[in-house]
N, C-alpha and C positions, 0 to 999 in steps of 0.2 A: 797637487795634485787635476790634472787639464780631465775637466769633463767637457762631452761632445754632448752636447743640446739641441735633441731634435726636438721641442715642443712647437709647437703649431704653434703661437699667440697666448701671451708677449712670448717672444723669441728671442734668442742671442744677439747680440750687438758689436759690433767690429773694437776689439780689447782696445785699440787709440781712442775707440772713442769715448770708452767707461771712463780708463784715465783722465783724460779731458774735462769730461763733466763732474769727476769725486775732484780736481782743481778745483773748480767751479763751485761746487758745494762749500769749499771749506772759502774761497773768496774771489766774487769775478771779475775779472780786470783791475786786480789793483786799487778795488772800490771801499776794501775793510769790510766789504759786506758779503754775503754766500748770494747765489743764483736762487735761491730759494727766498730772498727777501726784498731783492732790488725793486723798485718800481717800474710797474708794467709802462710808465709812459713815461718814465727816467729814456736820456739819451743812450744810455748802454743796450735796451732793450732796445729802441726802438733801433739801434744801428740791427740784430740780432735778427729784428724780422726782416728790415730792407735785403739782408744779406740772404736769409732764409726763401727770401720772394725771388731772389735773383738768382741763387740758383738752379729754384723749381723750373724757371723760364730757362735758364740753358740746357738745363741737361733732356727736358723733354720740348725745348725748342720754339714755345711758344711764341704767337706773336700778342700783339700792346691788346690786343680785342678781348683777351683772354683774362679772368680776375686771377689771381691767386689768392684764397682764402686761409687761414688757420683758425680753426672752430673746435667743438667740443661736442659730446653727444656719441663719438664713434660710428660707423655706416650706417648702428640702427636708428639714428637720427634723418641719415641723409635717405633714408627710405621712403619717410614721407617729406621731408622739406625737398625732393627730389618734383615730385609730379606738383606740389603746391606752388610751388617757385615756376615752373616751366610748361605744367598742363593747364592749356584755357579749359574754363567751362563748356560743358557740352564737346569737347574733340577729344580724343583717343591716344593711348598709348602703346607699345606693343612690347611684349615681356618673352624671353624666352628663360624656361622654367631648367635650372641645370642643378641643384641642390636646394638644402637648406637654407643657406640665404636669398637666394633669389626668390624662393616661396616667402620669406619673410617680406620683400621689398613689394613682391607684386600683392601679400595682405594691405602692407599698409598703402599703395598706392592704388588701390580700390575707393577709399575715403575719398578720394579728389575727381573720378570722371571713368570712363570704360577702358577697361583694361582689357586686349585680347594679350592672352595668351600662344601665342605661334607654337611653341613648338616645346616639349617638357620629354624629358628622358626616366620620369620618377619608376617609369613603370619598369626598366632595364635598373631599375637603384641607383641612378645616375651616373653609369659607368661609361656616358659617352657624352659628347655637343652634340645637341641635336642639328640635320643640316636639311636642304633641301625642302624648307619652306615657303611659304609664299608670304612677301610684306607687303600692305594694302600702301597705296601710295599717299593715301590721307592721313598718312599715322604722325604723330606731331613728331614722336622720338622714340629709338627703337632702346630698350633696356637691356642691357647685356652681364651677367656679372663673369670678370675676365679668368681667373681661378679659385678653382673650389676644393678651401681647402679639406673638406671633410673628407668627398671623393676620392679626388685627386685628379680631375680633371681640369682645361684649359685650353682657353683658344689659344690655337698657335696661327689663327689666320683670319681676319677679322670680317664678318660679313660683308658683302660688294652691296650697298645700297648707296642712294641719296638722301636715304633720309637720315637725320641728324642720328647720333650715338651717344647715348648718356650709359658709365660705366663704372662698377664700384668694382676698384684697382687693388682691394684694400690689403691682397696676401698676396700679389705680383709688381707693383707699383714699384718700379725706378731696376725691377730687374732684367728689365729688356729693351731698347728704342722702342717706343709707341707713335704709329702720325697722331698725334695731337688734334690737329686741325680737322678732324674726319668727327669729334666728340665735341658735341654741344656741353658736356659736364661728366666733369671725371669725378671720383671723392674715391675715399681711403683712408680706412683709418691705420695709424700708424705702427703697429705697436708688434710690424712681421719685417720691412726694409728699410723702414723710416728712419723710428725713433720709438719709447716708450709709449706706452698705453695713455691715453687721457687728451691728446691731440688727433684730429680729424684736418687732413689735406681735402679743399674742395679747389676745384678749376674747374672755372665755367662760362664761357661765351656771354661778353657782356650783353648781347644784341640780342639774346632771347630770353631775358629778362622782364618782367615788365608787362606780360600780353597775355596773362591768367583772366584778369576781369575779375580777381579776387581780392578782396580785401586781408593780406596774410598779416599774420600778428608782428609785429617787429624782431622780434628774437630770430623767430624764422624764416626771413625776406632778406635774399644775398645780401640784396642793393643795399640795406642797414650797413653789413659788415666790409661790405666796399666801398662805401663812405668812410668811412669809419677805420680802415687799414689794419681788420681783424682785432681788433679793440675799442669795441661799441659797449662790452663789459671788460671785466678782468680775464684777459687770455692766462693758455696754462702757457706758465712762462718757462716752465724748466722744461716738459715736454719737447716747446719749441727750441729751447736753445741744441737738446740734444738730437733734435733732428735735423738740425742747421750742422752739427761738428758731423751727424752724417753724410749729410749732404757732400761735406767736404770733401768727406774719406771717398764718398764715391764717383769724386769730380779727380782728383788725386791717382787713386788708381787704375783709372783710366777712362772715364764713366762711363755709359750707359752699354758702346758695342763690348766693350770689354767683363762688363760684369753679367751681359749674356754668354759671351763665351765661356767665362769661369761656371758657372752654370747651368750650360749643355754641359760640359767636362762631369761637375758632378754627376750629373743624374744621366749620364748615359752611359758611367760608370757601375751607379748604384741598379737600371734597367738591366744590364746586360745580368749583372747579379743574379736577379730575380730571374729572368730569363735561363742560364742556365742552371740552376740548383734545383734538383727536383724537392728541395724541402719548401721551397715559395713557389707562390703564384697569383702574377699582378692580377688584380679588379677590374683596371682598364680596357672595355674592352677594344677600344679601337689604341693603335699603338700612335696613330697620330695624335688623340685627342690629349695625349702622357702629361701630368703635369711638372713642368721642373720646378717650381716650389713645394711640393706636395704628394712624396715620389706613395702611394700606397699600396698591400700587399698583404695576402694572409698565407698560413702554414696549409701548404697540398694535402689532399681529403686524405689521404693515407696516414697523413703526422698531423693531424688538426690537434690529437691528445699533447702535444708533446708546446704548443703552446705557451703556455705559461712558464718551461723550461727554456723556452729562448729568450723571453721577457729578461728570465735571471740570468741569461746569458750576459745581455744587452747589460743588465746595471751590472755586472761584475769586471766588462769592459768600460764602465762610464760613459756607456753609450744609453744617453735618461732621454724620456720624452717620446717612445717607439711605440707605445700601444697606439692603438687607432682608437679615433671617435666613437665614445658609447652608441650614438645612431648606426655606425657602420662593422665596426670590431676590425679584428685583425692586427693590421702593422699599418704604422705612417712615421716617415720621415718626414721632416719637415726643411727643406735645404736651402734657405735666404741665403741670402748677398752674402752676411756675413759667417754663414759657415763653408770651413776652409776645404780643402779639399782633403786633409787629412783627415779630419772625423766624418766624410763620408767612406773613405777607404778602411778607418778604426769598425767602423758598422757595415764594411764588406767581409773584412778579417773574421768577424764573429759569425756570421752567417757560413762562409766558408768550413770555421773551424767547427763549426754545430754540424754542419752535414757531413763532414769526415767521423765526428763523435757518436753521432747516433746512425748513420749510415754504414 
């Protein structure tokens, strides 16, 4: 049975990655041991770490001034690790509030310094990306959330500024090319486009560190993990290994430009159906801000009582994970890298059939 997995995360992985990971669970590279039980300091796993870092650097075209780390704790831990490591005492950072995750990041950052919330789309239920705000030049960094999984908005154009950028890219990392040299810090939970839950990718400009004037706990200091090659303590071996397999798959299937092209094709197909089908309505107010990763929509007002019927039709067609987040309602189709075009076509067919049945 083919299941079209539209869950927002953990989300689907490429079938070839799952197949290779399954073999490694049985036996990792003729070692006689599972990937789940090898030493994190063994030559085999150190090779995994080295290759994973090399592929991250190659895909994002990272210069040597950046460190690549594989940590734990998810993006939620980075909400406080970022200001703890980057924001000097008595200085300020700027944040743009575009949804639930940026709100959480703002809350944590306020523990470590003055946080200036430059703009927010909360009053409009986060239906667009704020624009046109003024960024003070004395700001240490500007924090963004590149893609908003719950409300379905995404930065398609980065703000024009000389202020260093810090960005939570948990839900769209490796879905498109990124001008990495504009960022002092990029962090991403893996469970969307990179690998299974349990590992967090951190990319940090080394020259931005060591300037806060505060005593940082050992485990929360990026320099600790840089000096120990992500192995100060036992790293999440299996999630890192699966992330390596996914990075290989991205490279083998054409890299980030090819990934972006496929993601745009999927998103265009689905948004065109939403706009043309009288039973549905998109919720992002500015089409330029629509996410290519999380497509959010609702039932048109006059058909609102049919929402449960549409979800049932999706389940019958093996399109799972379509129900919207509890705080937003409606529907959400997450179409990350591993979602094939055929999965989106299946959902579009459900939408068309539903409108014919009830129209």
